[in-house]
C-alpha positions, 0 to 999 in steps of 0.5 A: 327899502334897502337890504343891509346885505345889498348895501354891504356889497357896495364900497365897504368904506362908504358911509352907507356901507358903514351904517349897514354893517352897524345895523347888521351886527347890533343885537347879535351875540358877540360870537356870531359877529366875531366869527361869522358876520365881521369876517364875511365882510372883511372886518376885524373885531375889537371888544371895547366894553363888556357889561359896562366895564371898559376894556383896555384898547389903543387909540389907533384907528383901523377903518376895517375894525368894528369896535363892539360894546357888549351887554349880557353877551349881545352887541349893543353899540358898534363903532368903526375904527 
């Protein structure tokens, strides 16, 4: 079984690395993802939903940005872009 840490050392634009970062951040507190995990692997963070309420966001696409959906302070869904 592959470790997500090992996967993230691959080309961060590969589908495997994108899947790995999604798995790595899901379930963590938003602050941990924003301040520690995302910057460590070269990603920025955007909050798109908090407790079911959508936030105002733009439609621009950034390959190095994680879009986080937050429920009760924890990341429940992650998309890239």
